[in-house]
C-alpha positions, -999 to +999 in steps of 0.1 A: -150+545+738-133+557+705-156+572+679-157+554+646-146+576+617-160+569+582-133+562+556-130+589+530-134+577+494-123+594+462-138+586+429-117+586+397-130+580+362-123+546+348-098+543+319-091+517+293-061+505+314-085+498+343-106+473+323-085+442+331-089+449+368-126+455+364-128+422+345-112+404+375-136+421+399-167+413+379-157+376+380-153+374+418-182+353+431-197+379+454-199+404+424-208+380+396-238+367+416-254+402+414-240+415+382-236+397+349-222+364+360-189+353+347-176+375+318-147+375+295-121+403+292-133+408+256-169+413+268-158+438+295-136+457+269-166+458+245-193+469+269-175+489+295-150+502+269-178+515+248-193+532+279-160+550+284-169+571+254-205+576+265-222+608+273-249+589+292-229+566+315-199+575+336-178+549+354-155+553+384-132+534+407-139+542+443-106+545+461-094+545+496-062+565+495-048+556+460-061+520+462-092+511+441-116+491+463-149+495+444-167+503+412-195+529+407-214+538+375-237+567+372-260+571+343-287+595+330-319+575+334-339+593+306-329+577+273-301+556+287-315+524+272-347+520+253-356+488+273-351+505+307-371+532+326-395+538+298-418+558+321-391+582+333-397+618+321-373+637+345-341+648+327-324+652+361-329+616+371-297+596+375-291+559+382-263+542+400-249+507+403-219+498+423-200+471+442-171+466+466-143+446+450-132+427+481-155+402+497-137+406+530-148+443+531-185+434+530-207+438+560-186+466+576-205+497+565-179+504+538-204+500+509-230+524+524-202+549+531-190+546+495-225+551+482-233+580+505-202+598+496-209+593+459-244+607+463-231+638+481-205+642+454-229+638+426-255+662+440-229+688+448-211+687+415-242+686+392-270+710+400-292+695+373-295+662+392-329+660+409-329+624+421-307+593+420-321+558+418-309+522+421-326+489+416-312+459+436-327+425+433-354+421+460-336+392+476-303+411+478-308+421+514-272+432+519-274+457+491-308+470+502-296+476+537-265+494+525-286+516+502-310+524+531-280+533+554-267+556+526-300+574+525-321+557+498-358+549+504-377+520+489-403+531+463-417+499+449-410+465+435-409+463+397-399+441+368-368+452+348-352+437+317-329+419+343-359+406+363-375+417+396-360+447+413-366+470+443-366+506+430-349+529+456-345+567+453-327+596+469-338+631+460-320+664+461-342+674+490-328+643+509-292+653+506-291+677+535-302+649+558-277+626+543-248+650+548-259+656+584-260+618+590-225+615+574-212+643+596-224+624+627-205+593+618 
């Protein structure tokens, strides 16, 4: 039996010229359901364009080869938004949000591979990062399973400005286990 090899992702920073493609992706039904719903190009240019200049939020396209297949944003949790994570005191805490752009690629392990590789990249490139968190909707079972496969553990249910969420966390101490799991794939 042939061993499955996990696809290798690269992550490139988003640019202004990427915003029309991001807009298209955000309006795909499988993305809009869990993100902001249907959005206009102007809205994407205003919100994600503003974030391109941010020192708190970093946006990336996840690519297989040279082809963008997903979106990932990383943000500093402490002070990122006054309405979010008000109890956070750890300056090394980061948050992530992401999605795969193509519905046909869901349910194949690609999302968890993308997230796992982004976690490993983030911890290895920035020694100040202590933990990474995400907050899928409690009824988004596909995302929760993908995050668990990538190495996240569930912490608790909470209410965010966007509604109920499942807080999930990976710490720097977890990364060795995650790298070992990735090497076995």
